[in-house]
C-alpha positions as CSV (number, residue, x, y, z in Angstrom):
1,X,-13.6,5.4,-26.7
2,X,-15.9,8.4,-26.9
3,X,-15.1,11.2,-24.4
4,X,-18.8,11.3,-23.4
5,X,-18.8,7.7,-22.2
6,X,-19.0,7.6,-18.4
7,X,-15.7,6.5,-17.0
8,X,-15.6,2.9,-15.6
9,X,-12.4,1.5,-14.2
10,X,-11.5,-1.6,-12.3
11,X,-8.9,-3.0,-10.0
12,X,-8.8,-6.7,-10.4
13,X,-6.3,-8.4,-8.0
14,X,-5.6,-12.1,-7.9
15,X,-6.0,-13.4,-4.4
16,X,-2.8,-15.4,-4.5
17,X,-1.2,-13.4,-1.6
18,X,-1.3,-10.1,0.1
19,X,-1.9,-6.8,-1.5
20,X,1.6,-5.4,-2.2
21,X,2.8,-1.9,-2.8
22,X,2.6,-2.1,-6.6
23,X,-0.9,-3.4,-6.6
24,X,-1.9,-0.8,-4.1
25,X,-0.6,2.0,-6.3
26,X,-2.5,0.6,-9.2
27,X,-5.7,0.5,-7.1
28,X,-5.0,4.1,-6.0
29,X,-4.7,5.3,-9.6
30,X,-7.9,3.6,-10.7
31,X,-9.8,5.0,-7.7
32,X,-8.4,8.5,-8.1
33,X,-9.1,8.4,-11.9
34,X,-12.7,7.4,-11.3
35,X,-13.2,10.0,-8.6
36,X,-11.6,12.8,-10.7
37,X,-13.9,11.9,-13.6
38,X,-17.1,11.3,-11.6
39,X,-16.9,7.7,-12.8
40,X,-17.3,4.3,-11.3
41,X,-14.5,2.3,-9.5
42,X,-15.0,-1.5,-9.6
43,X,-13.3,-4.0,-7.5
44,X,-13.1,-7.5,-9.1
45,X,-11.4,-10.5,-7.7
46,X,-9.6,-12.5,-10.4
47,X,-9.4,-15.8,-8.7
48,X,-9.3,-18.2,-11.6
49,X,-5.9,-19.7,-10.4
50,X,-7.3,-22.6,-8.3
51,X,-4.0,-23.7,-7.0
52,X,-3.0,-20.3,-5.4
53,X,-6.2,-18.3,-5.0
54,X,-7.8,-18.6,-1.5
55,X,-10.8,-17.0,0.2
56,X,-8.4,-16.0,3.1
57,X,-6.3,-14.0,0.6
58,X,-9.4,-12.4,-0.8
59,X,-10.3,-11.2,2.7
60,X,-6.7,-9.9,3.2
61,X,-7.0,-7.8,0.1
62,X,-10.4,-6.5,1.0
63,X,-9.1,-5.4,4.5
64,X,-6.1,-3.7,2.9
65,X,-8.4,-1.8,0.4
66,X,-10.6,-0.7,3.3
67,X,-7.6,0.5,5.3
68,X,-6.3,2.4,2.3
69,X,-9.7,4.1,2.1
70,X,-10.3,3.1,-1.5
71,X,-14.1,2.7,-1.5
72,X,-15.4,0.8,-4.5
73,X,-18.7,1.5,-6.2
74,X,-19.2,-2.0,-7.4
75,X,-17.7,-5.3,-6.2
76,X,-17.6,-7.6,-3.2
77,X,-19.8,-6.5,-0.3
78,X,-21.3,-3.7,-2.4
79,X,-22.9,-5.5,-5.4
80,X,-23.7,-3.8,-8.6
81,X,-25.4,-4.4,-12.0
82,X,-22.5,-6.1,-13.6
83,X,-21.8,-8.9,-11.1
84,X,-20.8,-11.4,-10.0
85,X,-17.5,-9.7,-9.1
86,X,-15.4,-12.9,-8.6
87,X,-14.2,-14.7,-11.6
88,X,-14.9,-18.2,-10.2
89,X,-18.6,-17.1,-10.1
90,X,-18.5,-16.1,-13.8
91,X,-17.4,-19.3,-15.4
92,X,-20.6,-19.8,-17.4
93,X,-20.1,-16.4,-18.9
94,X,-16.7,-17.3,-20.2
95,X,-18.0,-20.6,-21.6
96,X,-20.9,-18.8,-23.3
97,X,-18.5,-16.2,-24.8
98,X,-16.1,-18.9,-26.0
99,X,-18.9,-20.9,-27.5
100,X,-20.2,-17.8,-29.4
101,X,-16.7,-17.3,-30.9
102,X,-16.5,-20.9,-31.9
103,X,-20.0,-20.8,-33.5
104,X,-19.0,-17.6,-35.4
105,X,-15.8,-19.2,-36.7
106,X,-13.6,-16.9,-34.6
107,X,-12.2,-19.7,-32.5
108,X,-11.5,-23.4,-33.1
109,X,-10.6,-26.5,-31.1
110,X,-6.9,-27.6,-31.1
111,X,-6.0,-31.2,-30.4
112,X,-2.2,-30.8,-30.4
113,X,-0.5,-32.5,-27.5
114,X,2.3,-30.8,-25.6
115,X,4.7,-33.1,-27.3
116,X,3.4,-32.1,-30.7
117,X,3.6,-28.4,-29.9
118,X,7.2,-28.8,-28.6
119,X,8.2,-30.7,-31.7
120,X,6.6,-28.0,-34.0
121,X,8.4,-25.2,-32.1
122,X,11.8,-27.0,-32.4
123,X,11.3,-27.5,-36.1
124,X,10.4,-23.9,-36.6
125,X,13.6,-22.9,-34.8
126,X,15.7,-25.2,-36.8
127,X,14.5,-23.9,-40.1
128,X,14.9,-20.3,-38.7
129,X,11.2,-19.6,-39.3
130,X,10.5,-16.0,-38.3
131,X,7.2,-17.2,-36.9
132,X,7.9,-19.7,-34.1
133,X,4.5,-19.6,-32.3
134,X,1.7,-22.1,-32.7
135,X,1.8,-23.4,-36.3
136,X,-2.0,-23.3,-36.7
137,X,-2.1,-27.1,-37.3
138,X,-5.7,-27.5,-36.3
139,X,-7.0,-24.2,-37.7
140,X,-8.6,-25.7,-40.8
141,X,-9.9,-29.0,-39.4
142,X,-13.5,-29.4,-40.7
143,X,-16.1,-28.7,-38.0
144,X,-17.6,-32.2,-38.3
145,X,-14.3,-33.9,-37.8
146,X,-13.5,-31.7,-34.8
147,X,-16.9,-32.5,-33.2
148,X,-16.4,-36.2,-33.8
149,X,-13.0,-36.1,-32.1
150,X,-14.4,-34.3,-29.2
151,X,-17.2,-36.7,-28.9
152,X,-14.7,-39.5,-28.8
153,X,-13.1,-38.0,-25.8
154,X,-10.0,-36.5,-27.3
155,X,-8.6,-33.6,-25.2
156,X,-8.6,-30.2,-26.8
157,X,-8.0,-26.5,-26.1
158,X,-9.9,-23.7,-27.7
159,X,-7.8,-21.2,-29.7
160,X,-8.8,-17.8,-31.1
161,X,-8.4,-17.2,-34.9
162,X,-6.1,-14.2,-35.3
163,X,-7.0,-12.8,-38.8
164,X,-4.2,-13.6,-41.1
165,X,-4.6,-10.2,-42.8
166,X,-4.6,-8.3,-39.6
167,X,-2.3,-5.3,-39.8
168,X,-0.2,-4.0,-36.9
169,X,-1.9,-3.8,-33.5
170,X,-1.5,-0.2,-32.3
171,X,-2.3,0.2,-28.7
172,X,-3.2,3.8,-27.9
173,X,-1.6,4.0,-24.4
174,X,-2.4,7.0,-22.2
175,X,1.0,6.8,-20.6
176,X,3.3,5.5,-23.3
177,X,1.6,6.9,-26.4
178,X,1.0,4.6,-29.4
179,X,2.7,1.2,-29.0
180,X,2.8,-0.9,-32.1
181,X,2.9,-4.7,-32.2
182,X,3.4,-6.7,-35.3
183,X,0.2,-8.9,-35.7
184,X,2.2,-11.4,-37.8
185,X,4.0,-12.4,-34.5
186,X,0.7,-13.3,-32.8
187,X,-0.2,-16.9,-32.9
188,X,-3.7,-18.4,-32.4
189,X,-3.4,-18.3,-28.7
190,X,-5.4,-20.5,-26.3
191,X,-8.6,-18.9,-24.7
192,X,-9.8,-22.1,-23.0
193,X,-7.6,-24.8,-21.6
194,X,-8.2,-28.5,-21.9
195,X,-9.3,-28.6,-18.2
196,X,-12.3,-26.3,-19.1
197,X,-10.9,-23.1,-17.5
198,X,-10.4,-19.8,-19.4
199,X,-7.0,-18.2,-19.8
200,X,-6.2,-14.9,-18.2
201,X,-6.2,-13.0,-21.5
202,X,-9.6,-14.3,-22.4
203,X,-11.4,-14.1,-19.0
204,X,-10.2,-10.6,-18.2
205,X,-11.4,-9.2,-21.6
206,X,-14.8,-10.9,-21.3
207,X,-15.1,-9.3,-17.8
208,X,-13.9,-5.9,-18.9
209,X,-16.2,-5.9,-22.0
210,X,-19.3,-7.1,-20.1
211,X,-18.6,-4.6,-17.3
212,X,-18.2,-1.7,-19.7
213,X,-14.7,-0.8,-18.6
214,X,-13.6,2.3,-20.4
215,X,-10.0,2.6,-19.1
216,X,-7.6,-0.2,-18.1
217,X,-5.0,1.2,-15.7
218,X,-2.4,-1.4,-14.8
219,X,1.3,-2.2,-14.4
220,X,3.4,-2.1,-17.6
221,X,4.2,-5.8,-17.1
222,X,0.9,-6.4,-18.7
223,X,1.7,-4.4,-21.8
224,X,2.9,-7.5,-23.7
225,X,-0.5,-9.1,-23.1
226,X,-2.3,-6.2,-24.6
227,X,-2.2,-7.1,-28.4
228,X,-3.7,-10.5,-27.6
229,X,-6.4,-8.9,-25.5
230,X,-7.2,-6.5,-28.4
231,X,-7.7,-9.6,-30.6
232,X,-10.3,-10.9,-28.1
233,X,-12.1,-7.5,-27.9
234,X,-12.3,-7.4,-31.7
235,X,-13.5,-11.0,-31.9
236,X,-16.2,-10.3,-29.3
237,X,-17.2,-7.1,-31.2
238,X,-16.6,-5.1,-28.1
239,X,-15.0,-1.6,-28.0
240,X,-11.3,-1.6,-27.0
241,X,-10.8,0.5,-23.8
242,X,-8.1,3.1,-23.3
243,X,-5.0,1.5,-21.8
244,X,-2.7,3.1,-19.4
245,X,0.3,1.0,-18.4
246,X,2.1,2.4,-15.4
247,X,5.8,1.8,-14.7
248,X,7.2,-0.5,-12.2
249,X,8.4,0.5,-8.7
250,X,12.0,-0.1,-8.0
251,X,13.9,-0.5,-4.8
252,X,16.7,1.8,-3.7
253,X,19.2,-0.4,-5.6
254,X,17.4,0.1,-8.9
255,X,15.9,-3.4,-9.0
256,X,12.2,-4.3,-8.9
257,X,10.8,-3.7,-5.5
258,X,10.7,-7.0,-3.5
259,X,10.9,-8.5,-0.1
260,X,14.7,-8.1,0.0
261,X,14.1,-4.3,0.2
262,X,12.0,-4.7,3.3
263,X,8.2,-4.5,3.8
264,X,6.2,-4.9,0.6
265,X,2.6,-5.6,1.6
266,X,0.1,-3.0,2.6
267,X,-0.7,-4.7,5.9
268,X,3.0,-4.5,6.9
269,X,2.9,-0.7,6.6
270,X,-0.4,-0.5,8.4
271,X,1.0,-2.6,11.3
272,X,4.2,-0.5,11.3
273,X,2.1,2.5,12.2
274,X,1.8,4.5,9.0
275,X,-1.3,6.6,8.4
276,X,-3.4,5.4,5.5
277,X,-3.8,9.0,4.2
278,X,0.0,9.4,4.2
279,X,0.6,6.0,2.6
280,X,-1.9,6.7,-0.2
281,X,-0.3,10.1,-0.7
282,X,3.2,8.6,-1.0
283,X,2.2,5.8,-3.3
284,X,0.4,8.2,-5.6
285,X,3.6,10.2,-6.0
286,X,5.4,7.0,-7.3
287,X,4.8,7.8,-10.9
288,X,2.4,10.8,-10.7
289,X,2.7,14.3,-9.6
290,X,0.3,17.2,-9.1
291,X,2.7,19.9,-10.4
292,X,6.2,18.5,-10.1
293,X,6.8,20.1,-6.7
294,X,4.0,19.5,-4.3
295,X,4.7,16.6,-1.9
296,X,1.6,16.7,0.4
297,X,-1.4,15.8,-1.7
298,X,-4.4,15.1,0.5
299,X,-6.9,12.5,-0.5
300,X,-9.5,15.0,-1.6
301,X,-7.0,16.8,-3.8
302,X,-5.9,13.5,-5.3
303,X,-9.5,12.5,-6.0
304,X,-10.1,15.9,-7.7
305,X,-6.9,16.5,-9.6
306,X,-5.6,13.1,-10.7
307,X,-5.1,12.7,-14.4
308,X,-3.3,10.2,-16.6
309,X,-1.3,12.8,-18.5
310,X,0.6,13.5,-15.3
311,X,1.7,9.9,-15.0
312,X,5.3,9.2,-15.8
313,X,6.4,6.4,-18.1
314,X,9.7,6.1,-16.2
315,X,10.1,3.7,-13.2
316,X,9.8,5.1,-9.7
317,X,12.1,4.4,-6.7
318,X,10.5,3.5,-3.4
319,X,12.2,5.8,-0.8
320,X,11.4,4.8,2.8
321,X,12.8,8.1,4.1
322,X,10.4,10.1,1.9
323,X,7.5,8.0,3.1
324,X,8.6,8.7,6.7
325,X,8.7,12.4,6.0
326,X,5.3,12.4,4.5
327,X,3.9,10.4,7.3
328,X,5.5,12.8,9.8
329,X,3.9,15.7,8.0
330,X,0.5,14.2,8.3
331,X,1.0,13.6,12.0
332,X,2.2,17.2,12.5
333,X,-0.9,18.5,10.7
334,X,-3.1,16.8,13.4
335,X,-4.3,18.9,16.3
336,X,-3.4,17.6,19.7
337,X,-6.8,16.1,20.4
338,X,-6.9,14.2,17.1
339,X,-3.4,12.9,17.7
340,X,-4.4,11.8,21.2
341,X,-7.5,9.9,20.0
342,X,-6.2,8.5,16.7
343,X,-2.5,7.8,17.5
344,X,-1.4,8.2,21.1
345,X,-4.1,6.5,23.1
346,X,-4.6,3.5,20.7
347,X,-0.8,2.9,20.8
348,X,-0.7,3.1,24.6
349,X,-3.6,0.7,24.9
350,X,-1.9,-1.7,22.4
351,X,1.3,-1.6,24.5
352,X,-0.6,-2.4,27.7
353,X,0.3,1.0,29.2
354,X,-3.4,2.1,29.2
355,X,-6.6,0.2,29.5
356,X,-9.2,0.8,26.8
357,X,-12.4,2.3,28.3
358,X,-10.7,3.1,31.6
359,X,-8.0,5.6,30.8
360,X,-5.7,6.7,33.7
361,X,-5.8,10.5,32.9
362,X,-8.0,13.2,31.6
363,X,-8.1,14.6,28.1
364,X,-5.8,17.5,29.0
365,X,-3.1,15.2,30.1
366,X,-3.1,13.2,26.9
367,X,-3.3,16.4,24.8
368,X,-0.2,17.8,26.6
369,X,1.6,14.6,26.0
370,X,0.5,14.7,22.3
371,X,1.9,18.2,22.0
372,X,5.4,17.1,23.0
373,X,5.4,13.7,21.3
374,X,3.9,14.7,17.9
375,X,7.1,16.5,16.6
376,X,9.1,13.4,17.7
377,X,6.9,10.8,16.0
378,X,7.6,9.4,12.6
379,X,5.3,6.4,12.9
380,X,2.6,5.7,15.5
381,X,4.4,3.1,17.6
382,X,7.2,5.7,18.3
383,X,5.1,7.1,21.0
384,X,5.3,4.0,23.1
385,X,9.0,4.1,23.9
386,X,8.9,7.9,24.3
387,X,5.9,7.8,26.8
388,X,6.8,4.6,28.7
389,X,8.7,6.5,31.5
390,X,5.4,8.2,32.5
391,X,4.0,4.8,33.4
392,X,6.7,3.5,35.6
393,X,5.6,5.1,38.9
394,X,8.4,6.0,41.3
395,X,10.8,3.5,39.9
396,X,11.7,4.6,36.4
397,X,13.9,2.3,34.4
398,X,17.4,3.7,34.1
399,X,19.6,3.6,31.0
400,X,23.0,2.6,32.2
401,X,25.0,4.8,29.8
402,X,22.8,7.8,30.7
403,X,23.3,7.1,34.5
404,X,27.1,6.8,34.1
405,X,27.3,10.1,32.1
406,X,24.8,12.2,34.0
407,X,24.4,10.9,37.6
408,X,27.8,9.3,38.3
409,X,29.6,12.6,37.6
410,X,31.0,15.2,39.9
411,X,28.3,17.8,40.8
412,X,25.3,15.6,40.0
413,X,24.3,15.2,43.6
414,X,24.3,19.0,44.2
415,X,22.2,19.5,41.1
416,X,19.5,17.0,42.2
417,X,19.4,18.5,45.7
418,X,18.9,22.0,44.3
419,X,16.3,20.7,41.9
420,X,14.4,18.9,44.6
421,X,14.3,21.9,46.9
422,X,13.1,24.2,44.1
423,X,10.4,21.8,42.9
424,X,9.2,20.9,46.3
425,X,8.5,24.7,46.8
426,X,5.9,24.7,44.0
427,X,2.4,24.2,45.3
428,X,0.4,21.3,43.8
429,X,-2.1,23.7,42.2
430,X,0.7,25.5,40.3
431,X,2.4,22.4,39.0
432,X,2.6,23.4,35.3
433,X,5.5,23.2,32.8
434,X,6.0,27.0,32.8
435,X,6.3,27.2,36.6
436,X,8.6,24.2,36.7
437,X,10.9,25.6,34.0
438,X,11.0,28.9,35.8
439,X,12.0,27.2,39.1
440,X,14.8,25.2,37.5
441,X,16.1,28.0,35.2
442,X,18.5,29.8,37.7
443,X,19.8,26.6,39.3
444,X,22.7,25.7,37.0
445,X,24.5,28.9,37.8
446,X,23.6,28.5,41.5
447,X,25.3,25.1,41.8
448,X,28.2,26.1,39.6
449,X,27.2,23.8,36.7
450,X,26.6,24.4,33.0
451,X,23.0,23.9,31.8
452,X,23.7,20.8,29.8
453,X,25.1,18.9,32.8
454,X,22.5,20.2,35.2
455,X,19.5,19.4,33.1
456,X,21.1,16.0,32.1
457,X,21.2,15.0,35.7
458,X,17.6,16.0,36.4
459,X,16.4,14.5,33.1
460,X,18.0,11.1,33.8
461,X,16.7,11.1,37.4
462,X,13.1,11.7,36.2
463,X,13.0,10.1,32.7
464,X,15.6,7.4,33.1
465,X,17.3,8.5,29.9
466,X,19.3,11.5,28.7
467,X,17.1,11.7,25.6
468,X,13.5,12.5,26.5
469,X,10.7,14.9,25.6
470,X,10.9,18.5,27.0
471,X,11.7,18.4,30.7
472,X,9.1,20.9,32.0
473,X,6.2,19.2,30.2
474,X,7.5,15.8,31.2
475,X,7.6,16.8,34.9
476,X,4.1,18.3,34.7
477,X,2.8,15.0,33.2
478,X,4.6,12.9,35.9
479,X,3.0,14.9,38.7
480,X,4.6,16.6,41.7
481,X,4.6,13.6,44.1
482,X,6.2,11.3,41.5
483,X,8.8,13.8,40.5
484,X,9.9,14.3,44.1
485,X,9.9,10.5,44.7
486,X,12.1,9.9,41.7
487,X,14.6,12.5,42.8
488,X,14.8,10.9,46.2
489,X,15.5,7.5,44.5
490,X,18.2,9.0,42.3
491,X,20.0,11.0,44.9
492,X,22.0,8.0,46.4
493,X,23.2,7.2,42.9
494,X,24.5,10.7,42.2
495,X,28.1,11.7,42.7
């Protein structure tokens, strides 16, 4: 592949289910490689499996790609000069390509039944034949005889003629280096089934060749397919693209990532409250690095700096804790207003605590809440539980253990009385966290209590729990009247 050839890459998922983590990483690498090389990123839907491919799954994949922010230059909803971009709409192209190979003597019809193939394979095994693939039984059937048998209605497949004198197939892989396959181990594999549908190894090569794909970046589970695909490229007279087979993703137990390890689909992580930028950042690091040290790689940096020579050939381990840390870092990098509009308010609305379009407070209120929740948020839904006490009016829900430890203790009543007296003395127009903190600060010593016990009593009375955001800001957000009402309600419970 000439270096001057404009880069064209594709992500070609099969719509047989949701977009999973491994597929998403493959899509990210293709997108980033295209962007870094000012190339073209193509999305193609490989839906030739009629029993499992559905339009519903196609839409699930498209939604996941849009959430990931992986904009494609050609493909569904975008169009392009090399469409259609769904394999089911390209069947005539496969038939035409197969017919051309047949006409050129590079492919031939095979009439062997499954029983015949099984018997031949068993015989090859019994005689310890080093070649145990298809025995090329039909390779030299005269064309006229083949046509007559087809005309008579005899079922057949179409097989490619692997040149008998073909030397080793050397795949120049951008990740693994040169990988050599012995061509003598390749049989004349099927390119069209008896039901008139193309095989994967044929259809994908026809598509990649016709779409001018220069680099095929995919999982290394496809590496074993590559020599057969090279045979198809050569038969078609098409240039062989550069291959880059990326390693698999493992779970924490060292086995291939699967549902037993937890969430595996992109939509599950979206619904769990991860940011798409953080998720893309994390997946990109599963097998690629900027410099071996940098963990936070913003999307624009990834799109500018991604290169295949920084992709590792070793498997990567999916670490949920590292994903959480990266997501938290992205949240912390937001200013309070952005956190309010993109994380806090949407979550409060989804939980029914706020009404979209008719918010209960002004921007400053949400921004203050954002400032205290942001450092305590790993994923977006975390804010719901931490903010709920602000929406319970005068009757906050009490945590029983917190009440027992902080209100039903000796001295708790005196603490609440002192707190109420000090807070009631603050004018409404001075009701700010700093003023509140200043009013409470001397009280533990005044009532003969240590700070932990004193503030624990006030915190539970106001927030319902001994674990809450900073007290001064929490009381400012609750408002003066609500704070005093909650103290009045808690006093009878205090010892």
